[in-house]
N, C-alpha and C positions, 0 to 999 in steps of 0.2 A: 342644268342645261339652258334654261332661259337666261340665267345671269351670264353664262359663258357667251351666249349669242349676243346679248346686249353689250358685253365688254368688247366683243369682236367688232360690232357695228361702230361703237364709240372710237375704237382704234382706227378703223377704216376712215371714219369721219375726220379724225385728226390728221391722218396721212393725206387725205385729199386736200384738206385746207392747207397743210404744209406744203403740198405741191404748188397750190395757187400762190402762197406767199413767196415760195422760193422763185417762181416764175416772175412774180412782180418785182422782187428785189434784185434778182441776179444781174439784171442789165444795168442797174444803177448803184449796186454796192461799190463804194469807192475802193480804188486799187492802192490806197495810201500805205497799207502795211503789207502788201504782197512784194517782198523784196526780190530783186533780180538774182538769179542763180547763175553767176558769170564768173569765169576764170579771171585770175588777176592780170594776166599779160595783156599789153596794149600794142597791137601791130603798129610798127612805124616808130615807136618810142617818142621821145621828146622832140626829135627833129621833124616829126610829122605834124607839128603843132600849127603850122601855117606860115604863109609868106611874111607875115608882120613880125615873126620871131617868136620863139618859145617864151611863154610867160614864167614869172616866178611866183610861187604860191605864198612866199613869205616876205617879199619886198614889194613896196608900193612904187609903181612907175606911172605917174599920171598921163604921160605922153602916150602910153600904150592904149589909152581909152580912145584916142583918135578924134577928139572934139574939133580940133583945127581942120582935120580932113573933112569932117561932115560940114563945117561951116563953109568950106571952099566948094563943095559940090554944087553944080549948076542944075543938075536934074535930081529928082527924088531918088534917094539911095534905096535900093531894093533889098529887103532882108526876109529870111524865112524863119518862122518860129515853129518848132515842134512842141506839141502838147498831148496830154492824155485826157483832156476833158471829154466827158460823154453826156449824152441826153440833154437835159435842160442846162447843165453847166457848159456844154459845148455851144449851145445857142447863145448863152449869155456872153461867152468869150468872142463869138463871131460878131455879135452886135457891138461889143466894146471896141474890138479892134477896127471895125468898120467906122465907128465914130472917130477913132484916132486917125485913121487914114484920111477922112474927109476934113478934119479940123486943121490940118497943116499940110504943107507941100514938100517938106524936107525928107520924109521917110514914108515908105510904103511897106506894110507888113503883109506877107502871105502866110496863112495858117496851114500847117500840115498836121492832121490828127493822127495820132499813133494809138494802137489798140489798147495798150496798157504800159505801165512802167517797165516791167521786164522786157517786153518786146521792143520798146523804145531803146532801152539800154543795149540790147543786142545789136540793133540797127546802128546805134551810135558807135559802138565798138568796131563794127565792120567798116564804117564810114572813115575811121582813122586811116585805113589803108586805101579805100576807094576814093575818098574825097567827098563822098555824099553825106554832107554834114549841114546842120542848120547854123544860123547865126546867133540865135537865142533859143533856149530849150528849157523846158520844165522837167526837172529830175526830182526823184523822191529823196527822202531824208537819209536812207541807208547808203547812198552812193557817194557821200561827200569824200571819204578818205580815198576811194578808188579814183575819183575824178581828180583830186589833188595829185595823186601818184601818176596819173596819166599825163600830166602837164599839157593837157589839151584845152584848157579853158583859161580865160582871162579873169583874174580876181576883180570883182566889182569894186573893190577898194580903190582900184586905179581910177575908176570913173567917179567915185565918191570924192576922192581927193581932187581930181581935175575940175569937177563942177561945184566944189565946196557944198556938197549935198548934206543936209542936216539929217541926222538919225535920231534926233531928240524925241520925235513922236512915235517911234517904233517900240513895240514891246521888247524889253531887253532879252528875254528868253528866246524869242523868235529870231532875233539877230544872232544870239550867242551860239545857237546850234550850227549855223552855217559859216562859222568863223573858224579859221585854222591858224594857230600860232599868232593870234592878234590881227589877222588880216581877213577881212570879209570876203569870202569866196563867191557867194551868190546872195541874192536878195529873197527873203521869205515872200511868199505870195499866196499860195493856196494851201494853208496849213490847217491842221486839226489835231485832236488828241483823243485818247481813249477815255470814255466816261461810263457812268452807270446808267442802265436803263431798267425801269421797273414799272410794274402794273399797280396804280394806286388803288384800284378796285380790290385786288388781292390783299393789299395792305389793310384796307378797311374791314374786309371780312375776317381778317385775323386779329382785329382789335388794335392794329397799329395806326399811328398817325401818318398818313401819306405825305404830310408837309414836313415830316422829320425823318428822311431816309437815313440808313446807317452810314456813319462816317469811318468807322474802324472795322477791321476783321472781326473783332469780338462782338460788335453790334450786328454785323451781317449774320453771325452764327446765332445770336439770341433771336433776332427777327425771324430767321429761317425756321427756328424750332417752333415758334408761334404760327408761322404760315403753314407748316407741315401738320402740326397738331390740329389746327382748325379746319383743315381740308381746303383752305383758300387756293392752294396750289400743291402739286404732287411733291415738288421740291422747292426749297427756298431760292436757290440760284443756279443758273445753268453756267457751267464753266467751260468755255471753249478752250481746247488745248492749243491755242494759237500763241506762239512764242511772244508776239508783241504785247499780248495781254499781261503775261507774266512780267515782261520787261517794264511796262508801265506801273504795274502794282509794286514792283521792286523800287523803281524810282520814286514813286509817291511815298514809299516807306523810308526813303533816304539811302537806299542801297545803290551801289555802283555795279554796272554790268561787266566792265572789264577794269583792268588795273591801270596804273599811271593816270589817276584822276579821270577815269572813263576815257582814256586816250587823249585827254586834253592837255596834260602836262607833257607827255611824250607818247610815242606810238604805243599802242596796246600790244602787249606781249603774251597775256594770258587772260582768261575769263575769271570773273569773281563770283562764281555761282554757288560756292560753298561758304561764303562769308556768314557771320552770324545773322545779319539781316536777311540775306537770301534764304538761309535755312529756315527761318521763321516763316517766310512766304511759302516755301515748299511744304512745310509741316501743316500750315493752315489749309492749303489746297487739298493735301491728302486727308486730313481730318473731316473736311467737309463731304468728301466723296464716301469715305468709309462709313460715316454716320448717316448716309443717304439724305443729308440736308442739301446736297448738291448733285447735279447730274452732269456727267462729261458728255460733251457733244462733238469731239473730234478736233483734229488739227488741220484739216484741209483748208487752205487759205479762202477758198470760194464756199465753204460750208457756212450756212446761216441757220443751222439747227438751233443755236442758242437763242436766236431771235424768234424763230418759230415756237420755241418752247414757252415764251411769254404769251404769244398769240393763242396757243392751245391750252394754256393753263398747266403746262408741265413744270413751269417755274415762274417765280414772281420777279426775279431780277437776273440781270446778265451784264456783261461788259463788252462794249464795242466803240468804234470810232464815232466821233460827233457828226461826221458827214453823213451818217445813216439816218439822221433825224427826219429829213424830208421825205425819202422813200418809205420809211416805216410809217409815218403819219399818213402818207397818201394811201397806203394799203388799208390802214385802219378806217380811214375816212370812206373807203369804198363800201364799207358795211359788211365785209366778209367775216369779221370777228365781232359780232355784237356783244356789247358789255365789256370789251377789252379797251383799256386806255393805256397810254404810255406816258411816262414822265422820265426826265433825265436828272441826274445829280452828279456831283464829283465822284471820282473813284474813292473807295474806301482804302484804308492802309493800316499799318500796324498802329499808328498813332495819328492824331489830327495835325494839321498845320503843314503838311508837305506840299510838293509841287510836282508837275510832270513836264516832260520835254514836248517839243512839237512833233508832229508827224506830217508826212505828206510833202508837198511841193515847194520848190524854190526856183527861181529863174537864173540861169547861167549864161554867160557870154562865151562863145567858143573862140579859140585862138585861130581857127580856120577862117574867120571873118577878116576882111580887110579892115584897116584903121577906120574908115568911114562907116563901115557896117557895124563895127563894135560900138561907135558912138550912137549909131541909129538904134542898135539893140538896147543901149543904156537909155535912150529916149523913150522907147516903148515900155521898158521896165519901170521907169519913173511914173509913167502914165498909169499902168496897171496897179501900181502901189499907192496912187493918190488916195487920200481918205475917201473921196467920193466913190471911186471904183471898188475900194475895199468894202465900204458899207454896202454897196449894191450887191457884190458877190456874196457877202455873208448873209444878207437877207434872202438871196435867191437859193443858196445852196446849203447853208449850215456850216461852211468854213468859218474859221475864226479870223476876225479882222486883226491884222498886224499893226495897224495904226490906231493909237488911243483916241485921236480926234474923230475917227470914223464912228465910234460908239455914240457920239453926240449928234450925229446927222439924223434927220427925220425918218429916212427910209429904214434905218436900222433900229432906231429907238422905237418906231412904230411896230416893227417886227417883233422885237424882244418883249414889248409890253403885251402884245396879243398872243405871243407864244414863247413863254420863258424858257422853254427847252433849248432854244437856239442860243441862249446866253451862257449856258453852263460851260461850254468849251472855252470861251474867253475868260470867264471867272476862274476857271481852273488854271489857265496859263498865267494868270496874274497872281496866283496864290503861292505862298511859301517863299522863303528866302532863297535867292539864287545860289545854286551849288552845282558842282560837277555832276552830281547824281541827277538833278532835274534839268540840267542843260542838255543832257543826252550824250551818247557815246559816239566815238569815232572808231570805226573798226574797218580793216581792210576787207576781209571776207565776212562781212556782216551777215550775209545769208547763211554762211556756214555755222556761225554762232547760233543763229535763230533755229537752224535745223537741229543743232545739238540740244537746245532747250526743248524743242518739240519732242525729240526722241526721249529726253529724261522724263517729260510728263507722260509719254506713252508707256514708258517702262513702269512708272508709278501707278498708272491707271490700269493698264491691261495685264501687267506681269506681277502686280502686287509688290513692287520694289519699294523699299522704305524710303522716306524723303531723303535721308542722308545719303543712301546708295544712289538714288536717282540724281541727286545733285552732283555727286562725284562722277557719275557716268556722264552727265551732260557736260561737266566742266572739262573732263578729259577729251571728249570729243571736240568741244569748242577750242581747246588749246591746240589741238592738232590742226584745225582749220586756220586759226590765227598764225600759227608758226609756219605752216606751209605757204601761206600768202606772203608773210614777211620775208621768207627765204627767197621767194621768186623776185620780190621787189629789190632786195638788197638793202644796204645801209642807208639810213636817212636821218 
């Protein structure tokens, strides 16, 4: 009876702490991997693209950028920028744009904060009919194919060509994700990727070297066995059933998410969830759960139980976006979880040496904007992408700098030296040979495919479905989503 009561008290204590952590993180957990669940149709069609004419996603038209129109403007060109930055990131952006407005007289930017990526995309879609649209907008990674299909944006390649803008300093993988048929559609800006989080204290208790975290699935399994056997944590790793985690583990292992070179060679027509590489990821996931070396924490996009598991000793490792570093460290610094520390490391994979795609935001120019406004939008995009601003944003937020020279600036060098956790996302984006697998996928109904993966994981976890059956289940569901979208869009 005494032992049962003690266990109950411990369980309640963990629940109370979990609620505190959930409250602290919920308002700042980045929206980067919460994809918009939006239908494929775009009201108004290509003809609604704006007075300056419908753009081409595959042809470069420098005059469409409007540089000459901006140069002729006698008063500041007013533009509106939609974004999804919150909390301290929003403060950073307000300060940065305020400095931009004050430093020159050609352009004035008005910021309009949107609640999150999905809400923003819904509003944008409605604006294609109503005309309530921004001139420059921050969209997430999963929307590229839909935006291209909408013909409602101006490829930034037009402005790159018009201004002879050099891309030599950019991370190749960051640029590649937002490129379509060789044409740069948007500029990477607030990007991140999925990394591993772990408690070095638990590693030490298990007799493991906290400076040598696992790099492969086999090593995660081996380390988890030691962690569980030693009592350092209840489980080795918390596995959130979030599809983007599976997606990044697959990419890091060299697997493609969809066919036709991940949608890069031609439009994706089916998912690749039962490939030999994908099946190995499914099987490892299932093996970790059935052996109780891992704990499943659910697939709700807003669920942070995998992070709570580290704080409460329920697990020693988990996987999440690099943008969570700052909020997680702030919670631990408050003293709510004495004795708990957190470190980050690159994602494990089937083998070493792979790479991952970018996640999160890039900046797009809308065709709704006048020629002068397009050029004004390009001007602020260049400013926000300068090495100085990229270094400042990375040091403030945990986003990955997309300019190589930004990593040599004092503000970021100092941050990385004092807190190496912030450097892992950048190191991971520069690792591995560039391939269609780690550039990332282009999918029309991206959310439909992710929903299918989440459903497959749920079938495997809750309904004891075999990895092969779960993969086939997910692939069939994903194929339906892809084909339904493609049939609405028509030939391309």
